[in-house]
N, CA, C and O atoms as CSV, one atom per row, in Angstrom:
chain,resi,resn,atom,element,x,y,z
A,1,MET,N,N,11.877,13.963,-12.346
A,1,MET,CA,C,10.690,13.156,-12.089
A,1,MET,C,C,10.042,13.603,-10.784
A,1,MET,O,O,10.720,13.768,-9.770
A,2,ARG,N,N,8.729,13.799,-10.816
A,2,ARG,CA,C,7.979,14.190,-9.627
A,2,ARG,C,C,7.895,13.042,-8.636
A,2,ARG,O,O,7.701,11.887,-9.017
A,3,SER,N,N,8.043,13.370,-7.366
A,3,SER,CA,C,7.853,12.321,-6.362
A,3,SER,C,C,6.370,12.251,-6.007
A,3,SER,O,O,5.690,13.277,-5.984
A,4,PRO,N,N,5.867,11.058,-5.734
A,4,PRO,CA,C,4.433,10.909,-5.442
A,4,PRO,C,C,4.053,11.582,-4.130
A,4,PRO,O,O,4.867,11.686,-3.213
A,5,GLN,N,N,2.816,12.036,-4.053
A,5,GLN,CA,C,2.298,12.684,-2.851
A,5,GLN,C,C,1.795,11.633,-1.863
A,5,GLN,O,O,1.113,10.679,-2.236
A,6,HIS,N,N,2.148,11.833,-0.603
A,6,HIS,CA,C,1.699,10.952,0.472
A,6,HIS,C,C,1.013,11.811,1.532
A,6,HIS,O,O,1.515,12.884,1.867
A,7,PRO,N,N,-0.118,11.363,2.063
A,7,PRO,CA,C,-0.750,12.160,3.121
A,7,PRO,C,C,0.095,12.122,4.397
A,7,PRO,O,O,0.735,11.117,4.706
A,8,ALA,N,N,0.081,13.230,5.123
A,8,ALA,CA,C,0.739,13.276,6.427
A,8,ALA,C,C,0.003,12.317,7.362
A,8,ALA,O,O,-1.176,12.024,7.165
A,9,THR,N,N,0.705,11.841,8.365
A,9,THR,CA,C,0.112,10.875,9.297
A,9,THR,C,C,-1.218,11.367,9.854
A,9,THR,O,O,-2.190,10.615,9.905
A,10,GLU,N,N,-1.259,12.614,10.265
A,10,GLU,CA,C,-2.488,13.154,10.866
A,10,GLU,C,C,-3.621,13.325,9.852
A,10,GLU,O,O,-4.774,13.508,10.241
A,11,ASP,N,N,-3.307,13.268,8.572
A,11,ASP,CA,C,-4.333,13.410,7.530
A,11,ASP,C,C,-4.886,12.077,7.028
A,11,ASP,O,O,-5.804,12.062,6.209
A,12,ILE,N,N,-4.346,10.970,7.503
A,12,ILE,CA,C,-4.848,9.660,7.076
A,12,ILE,C,C,-6.229,9.446,7.690
A,12,ILE,O,O,-6.410,9.549,8.903
A,13,GLN,N,N,-7.200,9.143,6.822
A,13,GLN,CA,C,-8.590,8.971,7.253
A,13,GLN,C,C,-8.971,7.493,7.257
A,13,GLN,O,O,-8.640,6.757,6.328
A,14,LEU,N,N,-9.662,7.071,8.296
A,14,LEU,CA,C,-10.078,5.678,8.419
A,14,LEU,C,C,-10.934,5.234,7.232
A,14,LEU,O,O,-10.763,4.125,6.727
A,15,THR,N,N,-11.839,6.078,6.792
A,15,THR,CA,C,-12.713,5.702,5.677
A,15,THR,C,C,-11.906,5.443,4.406
A,15,THR,O,O,-12.226,4.533,3.641
A,16,GLU,N,N,-10.865,6.235,4.180
A,16,GLU,CA,C,-10.036,6.052,2.989
A,16,GLU,C,C,-9.190,4.781,3.084
A,16,GLU,O,O,-9.006,4.080,2.090
A,17,VAL,N,N,-8.682,4.489,4.272
A,17,VAL,CA,C,-7.902,3.263,4.467
A,17,VAL,C,C,-8.786,2.049,4.228
A,17,VAL,O,O,-8.388,1.116,3.531
A,18,LEU,N,N,-9.980,2.057,4.802
A,18,LEU,CA,C,-10.884,0.918,4.640
A,18,LEU,C,C,-11.343,0.780,3.191
A,18,LEU,O,O,-11.475,-0.335,2.686
A,19,ARG,N,N,-11.588,1.902,2.522
A,19,ARG,CA,C,-11.972,1.853,1.108
A,19,ARG,C,C,-10.838,1.260,0.276
A,19,ARG,O,O,-11.072,0.438,-0.609
A,20,ALA,N,N,-9.603,1.686,0.569
A,20,ALA,CA,C,-8.456,1.171,-0.183
A,20,ALA,C,C,-8.288,-0.329,0.030
A,20,ALA,O,O,-7.883,-1.048,-0.883
A,21,LEU,N,N,-8.596,-0.795,1.221
A,21,LEU,CA,C,-8.394,-2.214,1.534
A,21,LEU,C,C,-9.628,-3.066,1.263
A,21,LEU,O,O,-9.663,-4.241,1.628
A,22,SER,N,N,-10.629,-2.487,0.633
A,22,SER,CA,C,-11.843,-3.250,0.338
A,22,SER,C,C,-11.723,-4.082,-0.937
A,22,SER,O,O,-12.663,-4.790,-1.299
A,23,ASP,N,N,-10.598,-4.008,-1.610
A,23,ASP,CA,C,-10.382,-4.737,-2.857
A,23,ASP,C,C,-9.466,-5.935,-2.602
A,23,ASP,O,O,-8.444,-5.776,-1.934
A,24,PRO,N,N,-9.791,-7.124,-3.108
A,24,PRO,CA,C,-8.960,-8.314,-2.875
A,24,PRO,C,C,-7.514,-8.164,-3.375
A,24,PRO,O,O,-6.590,-8.677,-2.742
A,25,VAL,N,N,-7.314,-7.485,-4.474
A,25,VAL,CA,C,-5.953,-7.300,-4.994
A,25,VAL,C,C,-5.142,-6.445,-4.030
A,25,VAL,O,O,-3.987,-6.755,-3.736
A,26,ARG,N,N,-5.748,-5.370,-3.540
A,26,ARG,CA,C,-5.026,-4.492,-2.610
A,26,ARG,C,C,-4.798,-5.190,-1.274
A,26,ARG,O,O,-3.783,-4.952,-0.620
A,27,LEU,N,N,-5.723,-6.042,-0.864
A,27,LEU,CA,C,-5.496,-6.829,0.351
A,27,LEU,C,C,-4.316,-7.774,0.171
A,27,LEU,O,O,-3.527,-7.974,1.095
A,28,GLU,N,N,-4.199,-8.348,-1.005
A,28,GLU,CA,C,-3.070,-9.231,-1.286
A,28,GLU,C,C,-1.752,-8.452,-1.268
A,28,GLU,O,O,-0.744,-8.939,-0.756
A,29,ILE,N,N,-1.769,-7.249,-1.826
A,29,ILE,CA,C,-0.574,-6.394,-1.797
A,29,ILE,C,C,-0.216,-6.069,-0.344
A,29,ILE,O,O,0.956,-6.108,0.030
A,30,LEU,N,N,-1.223,-5.750,0.471
A,30,LEU,CA,C,-1.001,-5.459,1.882
A,30,LEU,C,C,-0.352,-6.643,2.588
A,30,LEU,O,O,0.624,-6.482,3.320
A,31,GLY,N,N,-0.903,-7.833,2.364
A,31,GLY,CA,C,-0.340,-9.034,2.984
A,31,GLY,C,C,1.097,-9.273,2.569
A,31,GLY,O,O,1.937,-9.643,3.389
A,32,ARG,N,N,1.371,-9.062,1.312
A,32,ARG,CA,C,2.736,-9.241,0.797
A,32,ARG,C,C,3.697,-8.232,1.427
A,32,ARG,O,O,4.817,-8.587,1.793
A,33,LEU,N,N,3.262,-6.981,1.551
A,33,LEU,CA,C,4.105,-5.964,2.181
A,33,LEU,C,C,4.335,-6.270,3.666
A,33,LEU,O,O,5.437,-6.082,4.182
A,34,ALA,N,N,3.303,-6.734,4.333
A,34,ALA,CA,C,3.447,-7.076,5.754
A,34,ALA,C,C,4.424,-8.236,5.930
A,34,ALA,O,O,5.189,-8.270,6.894
A,35,ARG,N,N,4.396,-9.172,5.008
A,35,ARG,CA,C,5.276,-10.341,5.088
A,35,ARG,C,C,6.714,-10.021,4.684
A,35,ARG,O,O,7.660,-10.406,5.370
A,36,ASP,N,N,6.869,-9.308,3.554
A,36,ASP,CA,C,8.199,-9.101,2.989
A,36,ASP,C,C,8.854,-7.776,3.373
A,36,ASP,O,O,10.062,-7.615,3.200
A,37,GLY,N,N,8.078,-6.828,3.891
A,37,GLY,CA,C,8.639,-5.545,4.282
A,37,GLY,C,C,8.603,-4.505,3.173
A,37,GLY,O,O,8.361,-3.327,3.439
A,38,HIS,N,N,8.837,-4.917,1.951
A,38,HIS,CA,C,8.766,-4.010,0.804
A,38,HIS,C,C,8.640,-4.834,-0.465
A,38,HIS,O,O,8.842,-6.049,-0.463
A,39,LEU,N,N,8.308,-4.159,-1.531
A,39,LEU,CA,C,8.335,-4.790,-2.849
A,39,LEU,C,C,8.534,-3.701,-3.893
A,39,LEU,O,O,8.255,-2.525,-3.660
A,40,TYR,N,N,9.019,-4.122,-5.033
A,40,TYR,CA,C,9.173,-3.203,-6.156
A,40,TYR,C,C,7.932,-3.332,-7.017
A,40,TYR,O,O,7.386,-4.422,-7.186
A,41,CYS,N,N,7.497,-2.213,-7.556
A,41,CYS,CA,C,6.216,-2.163,-8.278
A,41,CYS,C,C,6.097,-3.205,-9.379
A,41,CYS,O,O,4.999,-3.699,-9.636
A,42,PHE,N,N,7.188,-3.546,-10.026
A,42,PHE,CA,C,7.119,-4.489,-11.155
A,42,PHE,C,C,6.975,-5.939,-10.706
A,42,PHE,O,O,6.626,-6.791,-11.525
A,43,GLU,N,N,7.227,-6.247,-9.450
A,43,GLU,CA,C,7.303,-7.632,-8.985
A,43,GLU,C,C,5.988,-8.409,-9.068
A,43,GLU,O,O,6.003,-9.607,-9.353
A,44,LEU,N,N,4.884,-7.770,-8.832
A,44,LEU,CA,C,3.628,-8.502,-8.724
A,44,LEU,C,C,2.919,-8.737,-10.047
A,44,LEU,O,O,1.993,-9.546,-10.108
A,45,GLY,N,N,3.326,-8.056,-11.102
A,45,GLY,CA,C,2.634,-8.163,-12.383
A,45,GLY,C,C,2.482,-9.583,-12.876
A,45,GLY,O,O,1.372,-10.005,-13.200
A,46,ALA,N,N,3.563,-10.327,-12.939
A,46,ALA,CA,C,3.506,-11.698,-13.450
A,46,ALA,C,C,2.817,-12.626,-12.453
A,46,ALA,O,O,2.055,-13.508,-12.850
A,47,GLU,N,N,3.079,-12.431,-11.164
A,47,GLU,CA,C,2.500,-13.306,-10.147
A,47,GLU,C,C,0.973,-13.203,-10.095
A,47,GLU,O,O,0.282,-14.209,-9.939
A,48,MET,N,N,0.457,-11.982,-10.226
A,48,MET,CA,C,-0.974,-11.766,-10.079
A,48,MET,C,C,-1.701,-11.726,-11.418
A,48,MET,O,O,-2.924,-11.589,-11.454
A,49,ASP,N,N,-0.975,-11.841,-12.497
A,49,ASP,CA,C,-1.545,-11.817,-13.839
A,49,ASP,C,C,-2.404,-10.568,-14.054
A,49,ASP,O,O,-3.541,-10.644,-14.518
A,50,LEU,N,N,-1.821,-9.415,-13.702
A,50,LEU,CA,C,-2.489,-8.139,-13.878
A,50,LEU,C,C,-1.657,-7.248,-14.786
A,50,LEU,O,O,-0.427,-7.303,-14.770
A,51,HIS,N,N,-2.328,-6.438,-15.565
A,51,HIS,CA,C,-1.651,-5.500,-16.445
A,51,HIS,C,C,-0.967,-4.418,-15.612
A,51,HIS,O,O,-1.418,-4.091,-14.515
A,52,LYS,N,N,0.107,-3.875,-16.133
A,52,LYS,CA,C,0.890,-2.857,-15.436
A,52,LYS,C,C,0.031,-1.658,-15.022
A,52,LYS,O,O,0.181,-1.144,-13.913
A,53,SER,N,N,-0.854,-1.216,-15.894
A,53,SER,CA,C,-1.696,-0.056,-15.575
A,53,SER,C,C,-2.681,-0.369,-14.447
A,53,SER,O,O,-2.999,0.503,-13.638
A,54,THR,N,N,-3.160,-1.603,-14.394
A,54,THR,CA,C,-4.066,-2.008,-13.316
A,54,THR,C,C,-3.338,-2.009,-11.980
A,54,THR,O,O,-3.869,-1.530,-10.978
A,55,LEU,N,N,-2.123,-2.547,-11.966
A,55,LEU,CA,C,-1.337,-2.527,-10.732
A,55,LEU,C,C,-1.021,-1.099,-10.306
A,55,LEU,O,O,-1.086,-0.779,-9.119
A,56,SER,N,N,-0.681,-0.238,-11.261
A,56,SER,CA,C,-0.398,1.161,-10.939
A,56,SER,C,C,-1.598,1.816,-10.268
A,56,SER,O,O,-1.455,2.595,-9.326
A,57,HIS,N,N,-2.771,1.489,-10.765
A,57,HIS,CA,C,-3.998,2.015,-10.168
A,57,HIS,C,C,-4.119,1.570,-8.705
A,57,HIS,O,O,-4.411,2.386,-7.831
A,58,HIS,N,N,-3.897,0.293,-8.441
A,58,HIS,CA,C,-3.981,-0.224,-7.072
A,58,HIS,C,C,-2.913,0.410,-6.176
A,58,HIS,O,O,-3.196,0.765,-5.032
A,59,TYR,N,N,-1.711,0.550,-6.682
A,59,TYR,CA,C,-0.644,1.185,-5.902
A,59,TYR,C,C,-1.007,2.626,-5.556
A,59,TYR,O,O,-0.761,3.079,-4.438
A,60,ARG,N,N,-1.595,3.351,-6.518
A,60,ARG,CA,C,-1.968,4.744,-6.293
A,60,ARG,C,C,-3.049,4.847,-5.214
A,60,ARG,O,O,-2.975,5.712,-4.341
A,61,ILE,N,N,-4.039,3.977,-5.271
A,61,ILE,CA,C,-5.118,3.982,-4.274
A,61,ILE,C,C,-4.534,3.755,-2.875
A,61,ILE,O,O,-4.890,4.458,-1.930
A,62,LEU,N,N,-3.647,2.785,-2.748
A,62,LEU,CA,C,-3.029,2.494,-1.452
A,62,LEU,C,C,-2.184,3.672,-0.954
A,62,LEU,O,O,-2.227,4.020,0.226
A,63,ARG,N,N,-1.427,4.271,-1.853
A,63,ARG,CA,C,-0.564,5.413,-1.476
A,63,ARG,C,C,-1.404,6.607,-1.052
A,63,ARG,O,O,-1.142,7.200,-0.006
A,64,GLU,N,N,-2.408,6.971,-1.842
A,64,GLU,CA,C,-3.222,8.143,-1.537
A,64,GLU,C,C,-4.047,7.967,-0.264
A,64,GLU,O,O,-4.398,8.953,0.383
A,65,ALA,N,N,-4.358,6.730,0.100
A,65,ALA,CA,C,-5.084,6.466,1.351
A,65,ALA,C,C,-4.154,6.497,2.556
A,65,ALA,O,O,-4.620,6.528,3.695
A,66,GLY,N,N,-2.845,6.488,2.319
A,66,GLY,CA,C,-1.887,6.508,3.418
A,66,GLY,C,C,-1.465,5.138,3.886
A,66,GLY,O,O,-0.839,5.014,4.939
A,67,VAL,N,N,-1.790,4.107,3.136
A,67,VAL,CA,C,-1.453,2.735,3.529
A,67,VAL,C,C,-0.005,2.406,3.170
A,67,VAL,O,O,0.679,1.702,3.914
A,68,THR,N,N,0.459,2.914,2.033
A,68,THR,CA,C,1.821,2.609,1.579
A,68,THR,C,C,2.614,3.881,1.326
A,68,THR,O,O,2.060,4.975,1.217
A,69,HIS,N,N,3.906,3.709,1.237
A,69,HIS,CA,C,4.827,4.785,0.853
A,69,HIS,C,C,5.584,4.309,-0.377
A,69,HIS,O,O,6.083,3.184,-0.407
A,70,THR,N,N,5.668,5.155,-1.383
A,70,THR,CA,C,6.376,4.831,-2.617
A,70,THR,C,C,7.607,5.707,-2.719
A,70,THR,O,O,7.517,6.929,-2.602
A,71,SER,N,N,8.753,5.089,-2.936
A,71,SER,CA,C,9.996,5.848,-3.108
A,71,SER,C,C,10.687,5.398,-4.386
A,71,SER,O,O,10.541,4.257,-4.826
A,72,GLN,N,N,11.425,6.297,-4.958
A,72,GLN,CA,C,12.143,6.034,-6.199
A,72,GLN,C,C,13.545,5.539,-5.863
A,72,GLN,O,O,14.253,6.168,-5.076
A,73,GLU,N,N,13.948,4.425,-6.448
A,73,GLU,CA,C,15.307,3.890,-6.309
A,73,GLU,C,C,15.834,3.663,-7.716
A,73,GLU,O,O,15.600,2.613,-8.315
A,74,GLY,N,N,16.543,4.648,-8.235
A,74,GLY,CA,C,16.984,4.565,-9.617
A,74,GLY,C,C,15.779,4.595,-10.527
A,74,GLY,O,O,14.989,5.538,-10.489
A,75,ARG,N,N,15.633,3.567,-11.348
A,75,ARG,CA,C,14.488,3.491,-12.265
A,75,ARG,C,C,13.321,2.700,-11.676
A,75,ARG,O,O,12.269,2.576,-12.303
A,76,ARG,N,N,13.511,2.171,-10.478
A,76,ARG,CA,C,12.466,1.343,-9.867
A,76,ARG,C,C,11.742,2.107,-8.765
A,76,ARG,O,O,12.302,3.003,-8.134
A,77,LYS,N,N,10.487,1.732,-8.549
A,77,LYS,CA,C,9.705,2.292,-7.449
A,77,LYS,C,C,9.537,1.218,-6.391
A,77,LYS,O,O,9.177,0.078,-6.682
A,78,ARG,N,N,9.808,1.612,-5.158
A,78,ARG,CA,C,9.761,0.690,-4.024
A,78,ARG,C,C,8.567,1.027,-3.148
A,78,ARG,O,O,8.366,2.185,-2.781
A,79,LEU,N,N,7.786,0.028,-2.819
A,79,LEU,CA,C,6.608,0.189,-1.976
A,79,LEU,C,C,6.910,-0.360,-0.592
A,79,LEU,O,O,7.458,-1.453,-0.450
A,80,THR,N,N,6.543,0.413,0.432
A,80,THR,CA,C,6.639,-0.049,1.815
A,80,THR,C,C,5.312,0.244,2.512
A,80,THR,O,O,4.572,1.146,2.120
A,81,LEU,N,N,5.039,-0.515,3.526
A,81,LEU,CA,C,3.829,-0.352,4.318
A,81,LEU,C,C,4.068,0.742,5.360
A,81,LEU,O,O,5.115,0.757,6.007
A,82,ARG,N,N,3.133,1.635,5.525
A,82,ARG,CA,C,3.251,2.697,6.528
A,82,ARG,C,C,2.690,2.205,7.866
A,82,ARG,O,O,1.781,2.806,8.437
A,83,ARG,N,N,3.247,1.117,8.338
A,83,ARG,CA,C,2.735,0.476,9.557
A,83,ARG,C,C,2.779,1.412,10.760
A,83,ARG,O,O,1.789,1.524,11.484
A,84,ASP,N,N,3.900,2.083,10.989
A,84,ASP,CA,C,4.014,2.965,12.156
A,84,ASP,C,C,2.979,4.087,12.111
A,84,ASP,O,O,2.364,4.410,13.126
A,85,ASP,N,N,2.791,4.676,10.935
A,85,ASP,CA,C,1.812,5.753,10.790
A,85,ASP,C,C,0.393,5.241,11.011
A,85,ASP,O,O,-0.403,5.886,11.693
A,86,LEU,N,N,0.078,4.092,10.441
A,86,LEU,CA,C,-1.266,3.533,10.603
A,86,LEU,C,C,-1.519,3.085,12.039
A,86,LEU,O,O,-2.620,3.257,12.561
A,87,ASP,N,N,-0.499,2.511,12.677
A,87,ASP,CA,C,-0.654,2.105,14.079
A,87,ASP,C,C,-0.818,3.321,14.989
A,87,ASP,O,O,-1.531,3.253,15.991
A,88,ALA,N,N,-0.164,4.428,14.649
A,88,ALA,CA,C,-0.304,5.650,15.444
A,88,ALA,C,C,-1.722,6.220,15.315
A,88,ALA,O,O,-2.297,6.687,16.298
A,89,ARG,N,N,-2.276,6.182,14.114
A,89,ARG,CA,C,-3.617,6.730,13.870
A,89,ARG,C,C,-4.726,5.782,14.325
A,89,ARG,O,O,-5.716,6.209,14.920
A,90,PHE,N,N,-4.548,4.493,14.039
A,90,PHE,CA,C,-5.602,3.509,14.294
A,90,PHE,C,C,-4.984,2.261,14.930
A,90,PHE,O,O,-4.784,1.260,14.242
A,91,PRO,N,N,-4.680,2.301,16.224
A,91,PRO,CA,C,-4.003,1.176,16.870
A,91,PRO,C,C,-4.761,-0.143,16.692
A,91,PRO,O,O,-5.963,-0.228,16.947
A,92,GLY,N,N,-4.035,-1.156,16.253
A,92,GLY,CA,C,-4.603,-2.492,16.098
A,92,GLY,C,C,-5.326,-2.747,14.792
A,92,GLY,O,O,-5.677,-3.891,14.504
A,93,LEU,N,N,-5.560,-1.724,13.995
A,93,LEU,CA,C,-6.317,-1.904,12.756
A,93,LEU,C,C,-5.608,-2.843,11.781
A,93,LEU,O,O,-6.203,-3.805,11.295
A,94,LEU,N,N,-4.347,-2.561,11.500
A,94,LEU,CA,C,-3.616,-3.405,10.554
A,94,LEU,C,C,-3.527,-4.847,11.023
A,94,LEU,O,O,-3.712,-5.774,10.234
A,95,ASP,N,N,-3.244,-5.037,12.301
A,95,ASP,CA,C,-3.147,-6.400,12.823
A,95,ASP,C,C,-4.468,-7.148,12.663
A,95,ASP,O,O,-4.483,-8.330,12.319
A,96,SER,N,N,-5.569,-6.455,12.913
A,96,SER,CA,C,-6.899,-7.080,12.750
A,96,SER,C,C,-7.176,-7.445,11.310
A,96,SER,O,O,-7.684,-8.530,11.024
A,97,ILE,N,N,-6.843,-6.539,10.399
A,97,ILE,CA,C,-7.074,-6.809,8.969
A,97,ILE,C,C,-6.194,-7.952,8.485
A,97,ILE,O,O,-6.657,-8.845,7.775
A,98,LEU,N,N,-4.922,-7.919,8.873
A,98,LEU,CA,C,-4.001,-8.976,8.432
A,98,LEU,C,C,-4.375,-10.333,9.016
A,98,LEU,O,O,-4.183,-11.355,8.357
A,99,ALA,N,N,-4.899,-10.366,10.225
A,99,ALA,CA,C,-5.320,-11.618,10.844
A,99,ALA,C,C,-6.521,-12.206,10.118
A,99,ALA,O,O,-6.690,-13.424,10.074
A,100,ALA,N,N,-7.351,-11.344,9.551
A,100,ALA,CA,C,-8.558,-11.798,8.863
A,100,ALA,C,C,-8.300,-12.209,7.418
A,100,ALA,O,O,-9.132,-12.873,6.800
A,101,VAL,N,N,-7.165,-11.820,6.887
A,101,VAL,CA,C,-6.868,-12.106,5.473
A,101,VAL,C,C,-6.322,-13.498,5.325
A,101,VAL,O,O,-6.013,-13.924,4.213
């Protein structure tokens, strides 16, 4: 199985991060990751009443923008927030966004 591509810290672009976080569903995912530290991709489907393919789309947008990191744990995919990378690139951005949500 191929591992997903993640941008290097220095390649994370502010415009892409803001575009990824411009969607209410992705903002909710961000808030959940900030609160819980991680989540498994299947966890939010029932809670948010979204189809699996729709959630996969949101996860991909967040990962490709550099907001999240996806790792494989057996048959499950684990999502974590790239807080350290985002804070290094854009100090205070995540805290400001999370405070406004």
